[in-house]
C-alpha positions in Angstrom: 0.0 0.0 0.0 2.9 2.3 0.8 4.4 1.8 -2.7 1.0 2.4 -4.3 0.4 5.6 -2.3 3.9 6.9 -3.3 3.0 6.6 -7.0 1.4 9.6 -8.8 -1.9 9.4 -10.7 -0.2 9.2 -14.1 2.0 6.4 -13.0 -1.0 4.5 -11.5 -2.9 4.8 -14.8 0.1 3.6 -16.8 0.5 0.6 -14.5 -3.2 -0.2 -14.7 -3.2 0.1 -18.5 -0.2 -2.1 -18.8 -1.8 -4.8 -16.6 -5.0 -4.6 -18.5 -3.1 -5.0 -21.8 -1.3 -8.1 -20.5 -4.6 -9.7 -19.3 -6.3 -9.0 -22.6 -3.4 -10.4 -24.5 -3.4 -13.6 -22.5 -7.2 -14.0 -22.8 -7.7 -13.1 -26.4 -4.5 -14.3 -28.1 -4.5 -18.1 -28.4 -1.5 -20.0 -29.8 -2.2 -22.7 -32.3 -0.8 -26.1 -31.6 2.9 -26.5 -32.5 3.5 -28.0 -36.0 6.6 -29.5 -37.5 6.8 -26.5 -39.8 9.6 -24.1 -39.2 9.0 -20.6 -37.8 7.0 -19.1 -35.0 3.6 -20.6 -34.4 0.7 -18.4 -35.7 -1.6 -16.6 -33.3 -5.4 -16.8 -33.6 -6.8 -13.3 -33.1 -10.6 -13.3 -33.1 -12.0 -11.1 -35.9 -14.8 -9.9 -33.7 -12.2 -8.4 -31.4 -10.5 -6.6 -34.2 -13.8 -5.2 -35.4 -14.6 -4.0 -31.9 -11.4 -2.0 -31.7 -11.8 -0.7 -35.2 -15.3 0.6 -34.4 -13.8 2.4 -31.4 -11.4 4.2 -33.7 -8.3 2.4 -32.5 -5.5 2.2 -35.2 -3.8 -0.9 -36.4 -0.6 0.0 -34.8 -2.2 0.4 -31.4 -4.1 -2.9 -31.8 -0.8 -4.6 -32.7 0.8 -3.3 -29.5 -2.1 -4.5 -27.5 -1.9 -8.0 -28.8 1.9 -8.1 -28.8 2.1 -8.8 -32.5 3.4 -6.9 -35.5 1.3 -4.4 -37.4 1.5 -6.5 -40.6 -0.2 -9.3 -38.7 -3.1 -7.1 -37.7 -3.4 -5.8 -41.3 -3.3 -9.3 -42.7 -6.1 -10.3 -40.3 -8.0 -7.2 -41.4 -7.7 -8.1 -45.0 -9.0 -11.6 -44.3 -11.9 -10.3 -42.3 -12.6 -7.7 -44.9 -13.1 -10.3 -47.5 -15.6 -12.1 -45.3 -17.4 -8.7 -44.6 -17.6 -8.0 -48.3 -19.2 -11.4 -48.9 -21.7 -10.8 -46.1 -22.7 -7.4 -47.4 -22.9 -8.8 -50.9 -25.4 -11.3 -49.8 -27.5 -8.6 -48.2 -27.1 -6.0 -51.0 -26.3 -8.0 -54.2 -26.3 -5.0 -56.5 -23.8 -3.0 -54.5 -20.8 -1.6 -56.4 -17.4 -0.9 -54.9 -18.2 2.6 -53.8 -21.4 1.5 -52.0 -19.5 -1.5 -50.5 -16.8 0.9 -49.2 -19.5 2.9 -47.5 -21.0 -0.2 -45.9 -17.5 -1.1 -44.6 -16.9 2.4 -43.3 -20.3 2.4 -41.5 -19.2 -0.8 -39.7 -15.9 0.8 -38.7 -13.7 -1.3 -41.1 -11.2 1.1 -42.7 -10.1 -0.4 -46.0 -8.7 1.3 -49.1 -11.1 1.7 -52.0 -8.7 -0.3 -54.3 -8.7 -3.2 -51.9 -12.5 -3.2 -51.7 -12.7 -3.2 -55.5 -10.3 -6.2 -55.7 -12.2 -8.1 -53.0 -15.5 -7.4 -54.8 -14.1 -8.8 -58.0 -13.1 -12.0 -56.2 -16.4 -12.4 -54.3 -18.8 -11.4 -57.2 -16.9 -11.4 -60.6 -20.1 -11.8 -62.7 -21.9 -9.0 -61.0 -18.8 -6.8 -61.4 -18.7 -7.3 -65.1 -22.5 -6.7 -65.5 -22.2 -3.4 -63.5 -19.2 -2.3 -65.7 -21.3 -2.9 -68.8 -24.3 -1.0 -67.4 -22.2 2.1 -66.6 -22.0 2.9 -70.3 -25.7 2.2 -71.1 -27.9 5.3 -71.5 -31.5 4.5 -70.5 -33.8 6.7 -72.6 -37.4 7.2 -72.0 -39.8 5.7 -74.6 -40.8 8.3 -77.2 -44.1 8.0 -79.1 -45.9 10.4 -81.4 -49.2 9.3 -83.2 -48.8 11.0 -86.6 -46.9 13.7 -88.6 -47.3 17.2 -87.4 -48.5 16.0 -84.0 -45.3 17.3 -82.3 -42.5 19.6 -83.5 -39.3 20.0 -81.6 -37.5 23.2 -81.9 -34.1 24.1 -80.5 -31.0 26.3 -81.1 -27.3 25.8 -81.1 -25.2 28.6 -79.7 -21.7 27.2 -79.8 -20.5 29.4 -82.7 -19.3 32.9 -81.8 -21.0 34.9 -84.6 -23.8 32.6 -85.6 -26.8 30.9 -84.1 -28.3 27.7 -85.6 -32.1 27.4 -85.2 -33.8 24.2 -86.2 -37.1 22.3 -86.0 -37.9 18.6 -86.5 -41.1 16.6 -86.8 -41.3 14.1 -84.0 -43.0 11.4 -86.0 -41.0 11.3 -89.2 -37.8 13.0 -87.9 -38.0 15.3 -90.9 -36.2 18.6 -90.5 -38.9 21.2 -91.1 -36.4 24.1 -90.9 -32.8 24.8 -90.3 -31.5 28.4 -90.3 -28.3 30.2 -89.5 -28.7 33.7 -88.1 -26.5 36.3 -86.4 -29.1 37.0 -83.8 -30.8 34.8 -81.2 -34.0 36.8 -81.0 -37.6 35.6 -80.8 -38.5 37.3 -84.1 -35.8 35.3 -85.9 -37.1 32.0 -84.5 -40.7 32.9 -85.2 -39.9 33.9 -88.8 -38.2 30.5 -89.5 -41.1 28.7 -87.8 -43.8 30.4 -89.9 -41.9 29.6 -93.1 -42.0 25.9 -92.0 -45.7 26.2 -91.1 -46.5 27.6 -94.6 -44.7 24.7 -96.2 -45.6 21.7 -94.1 -48.7 22.8 -92.1 -49.4 23.9 -88.5 -48.3 21.3 -85.9 -50.6 20.3 -83.1 -48.0 20.9 -80.5 -44.5 22.3 -80.2 -41.8 21.5 -77.6 -38.9 23.7 -76.8 -36.7 24.9 -73.9 -37.5 27.9 -71.7 -35.3 30.3 -73.7 -36.6 33.8 -74.4 -36.1 33.2 -78.1 -39.1 30.8 -78.1 -41.6 33.2 -76.6 -43.1 34.4 -79.9 -43.5 30.8 -81.1 -45.3 30.0 -77.9 -47.7 32.9 -78.4 -48.3 31.9 -82.0 -49.1 28.3 -81.0 -51.5 29.3 -78.2 -53.2 31.8 -80.4 -53.8 29.3 -83.3 -54.3 26.1 -81.4 -55.9 27.2 -78.2 -55.2 27.2 -74.5 -55.2 24.4 -71.9 -54.2 21.7 -74.4 -50.4 21.9 -74.2 -50.1 23.7 -77.5 -46.6 24.7 -76.5 -44.6 22.5 -74.1 -41.5 23.7 -72.4 -38.8 21.7 -70.6 -35.1 21.3 -70.2 -33.2 21.3 -73.5 -31.5 18.0 -72.7 -34.9 16.3 -72.5 -35.8 17.6 -76.0 -34.8 14.2 -77.4 -35.7 14.6 -81.1 -34.0 17.9 -81.6 -30.9 16.8 -79.7 -30.6 13.6 -81.8 -31.0 15.6 -85.0 -28.3 18.1 -84.0 -25.8 15.4 -83.3 -26.5 13.5 -86.5 -26.4 16.7 -88.6 -23.1 17.7 -87.0 -21.3 14.4 -87.6 -22.6 14.1 -91.2 -21.5 17.7 -92.0 -18.0 17.1 -90.7 -17.8 13.9 -92.8 -19.3 15.2 -96.1 -17.8 18.7 -96.1 -14.2 18.5 -94.7 -13.2 21.9 -96.1 -16.3 23.7 -94.8 -15.9 22.0 -91.5 -12.4 23.3 -91.2 -13.6 26.9 -91.9 -16.5 26.5 -89.4 -14.1 25.2 -86.7 -11.8 28.1 -87.2 -14.8 30.5 -86.9 -15.9 28.7 -83.7 -12.5 29.6 -82.2 
């Protein structure tokens, strides 16, 4: 008692921690039976114990000191346990990719590098990994349906050139280009003039779809005045959802660069 009273609080805590570490090491580290193989006998460290320490935020170096083993031994056990954890999560969430799997491991306190999670997932679920890799490059488009010609026109503009604006319209049923004009202005009057010329040639469509740009305001007034209100005579939405006009623009651009290489060179120089 005299020796204990002579010790300070810090020294008492250090002695208590050292004794607890020794007791834990003797209780939780079990040596495997000796084998005729050379080398030091391996130690069986329960994975549940490692998981408990990891969930408490204890690093691998500190866990290694607690068990009296090297850091590489703990990390090797962590990798082995990580594979089993990946397999367990894969059974619960079969469509999980490596990023989602890494999130599940992090939520359980298992700190593993993303690359190791990717490699483990390839070993555990190779077929699912290949299917997910193929689905990453697949664009899922909504089904498009128009009942007849002139039922829906899609109009849009291309503003990538510096001095010029390309205004175009396409019939949603036949994909026929009803007008395609180049102008130096992006005004509503220019778009309306091109639209009326197409109407005089092909007839008035039942509905028109465009983005919410101000250059389409006059076309919207024209459609509502001639087709009526409360029937979606003019539909607005995001330009990326205007599928027919976007497809037409991409096809026209690729064909133009292929068929007119000299003109394409001039246009590209003008664009810069």
